Residue, then its C-alpha position, 0 to 999 in steps of 0.5 A: x631501559x630509563x630508570x627515574x633517579x627520584x624513584x630509585x632513592x625513594x625504593x632506597x629509604x623505603x626498603x631501609x625502612x622495612x629493614x628497620x621494622x624487621x629488625x626492631x621486631x626480631x630484637x624485641x622477639x629475640x634479644x639473645x641473637x648476637x649481631x641482630x642490633x647492630x643490623x638494626x642500627x645498620x639499618x636507621x643510619x643508612x635511613x637517616x644517611x639516605x634522607x640527608x642525601x636526599x637534600x643534594x639540591x638544596x642550598x646545603x646540599x653539599x654539607x648534607x651529602x657528606x653528612x648522609x654519607x658519614x651516616x651510610x658508611x656508619x651503617x655500613x661499619x654497624x654491618x661488619x661489627x654485626x657479623x664479627x659479633x654474630x661469630x663471637x668477635x668483639x666491636x673494633x671501633x678503633x677501626x670504627x673510628x678511622x672509617x668515618x675520619x677517612x669518610x669526613x676527610x673524603x667528602x671535604x676534600x672533595x673539589x666541586x665536580x660532582x664526579x669527584x665527589x661520587x668517588x668521595x662517597x663511594x670510595x669509603x663505603x667500600x672499605x666497610x663492605x669489603x671488611x664485611x664480605x672478608x669476615x663472612x667468607x672466613x667465618x661463614x663455613x659455607x652456610x646458606x646465611x653466609x653465602x647469600x649475605x656475602x653474595x649480597x655484599x659482593x653486588x653491592x661492592x660490585x655497583x660502589x666499584x663501577x661508580x669509583x671507576x666511571x667516575x674517575x673516567x669522567x674526571x680523566x675525559x674518557x667518559x662524557x656526563x651522558x655517558x655516565x648517567x646512562x649506567x648511573x641508576x643501574x648502580x643504584x639498583x644494584x645498591x637496593x639489590x644488595x642490601x636487600x640480598x645481605x639482610x635476608x642472608x643475616x635473617x637465615x644466619x639468626x634463624x639457623x642460630x635459633x635452630x641450634x640453640x634450640x636444637x641445643x637446649x633439646x638436649x640438655x636436662x633443664x635441672x642440671x644442665x647436663x646432656x639428656x637421655x635423649x643426648x646421651x643415647x646419641x652420643x653412646x651410638x656413635x661412640x660404639x660405632x667408634x669404639x668398633x670401627x677403630x678397634x679400640x674398648x668402649x666402657x659405659x658406667x651408669x649411676x644412681x645417687x645412693x638414699x635419694x628418695x630419703x633425702x627428697x622425703x626428709x628436707x624436701x625436694x628443694x634439698x633433692x634438687x641441690x643434690x641432683x646439682x651438687x652430683x652433677x658438678x662433680x660427675x662433670x668436673x671429675x678426671x676421665x669422664x668424657x660424657x655426663x648425661x641425667x637420665x631421668x630422676x637420680x639417674x646418671x651415665x658416663x661414656x668413656x670411649x677407648x677405656x677398657x676395663x681397667x680404666x673404667x674401674x679407676x674412672x668409677x673408683x675416683x667418682x664414688x670417692x670423690x662424692x663420699x668426701x664431698x658432701x653437700x651443704x643445704x641451708x647450713x646443714x652437711x648432707x653426705x652422699x654416695x653413688x652406686x655404679x655399675x660397669x659394662x666394657x666392651x673390647x671393639x666387639x662387632x657384635x656387641x650392641x648399645x641395649x647390650x651394654x646398658x642391661x649389662x651395666x644395669x645389672x652390675x649397677x643391681x649388684x652394687x645396690x645389693x652389696x650394700x651401695x657407695x661402690x661399684x660393680x663389673x658387667x657380669x656380676x663381679x663385684x669390683x670393690x666398696x669404696x669409702x671416702x678417704 
């Protein structure tokens, strides 16, 4: 089967333009996706490079080919940079400068033979593609998007590697020009297929990132940034099962901000929101808290895997003391705050359920309030003690 080079070049350019449109739209709608702008830049650079290289037959053909290949390598460098940024690394501009310098030198130093020039164009392209493949394998974690992108890069590298080998054989006289051109068009097909595959892979990676971010937002409380009620139940179920399997104690603290309604009524909802955020920062930063969640309103909860009754009581006491001695400063006014805590503990009882622990902690919380607030109680109605600011 014979493939027409002009048609293949046109397909490459059209594909590159399509990728430009896709990534431009994606970046406009999802501006926070790491790496996406670099993949847009890659599409733009390779499109421009392809346009320049299409002037090969003109009076400035050699110059246009070298310049076009610089843009193509630059585009491939952006592919690698986008992958690095997606996985949290910084762009390696020094490596990019080195790649572009090598690309220019290779193009300038190649002799007048087409085989030598083809090698000068293919080898610099292999370098950023190789870095991209290694980064996808090392950082991708076996994700579908990373695997698809890696497969695309590998196909493109196979095409460019074969291009280099065949043209080396031409220079050595071991392969005729006709023999080379009998397969050269298929190497362009490999480039087309590889680029399409890695762009699909990048889109899958970006979609997975969006899905993960949305899933994370669904488990966070908007006001405080703490895990919400849904996240609490997921963590509590998992933590209780873990503790039961490991035969370790498990503690749960139910927490209410004292007199929250009065703060809201007297100073307004802005002060109430500030009060909840203030407590959240204190609670999340206090020593020993493993998982802190906002259950709703002024209700919070803390999970302590591996903490027995002594450790849970010590944790509650530290938290009560911390809140009592750290008033909220709101519009120049100091607003004193206290909390009431109910504690429930299980010592690796395989029959214990989360519902039972929550009910026990709630009953202990009510006992704390009945006794005057600003303290904590242990499940079963035992008053553990009142704590005041120190």
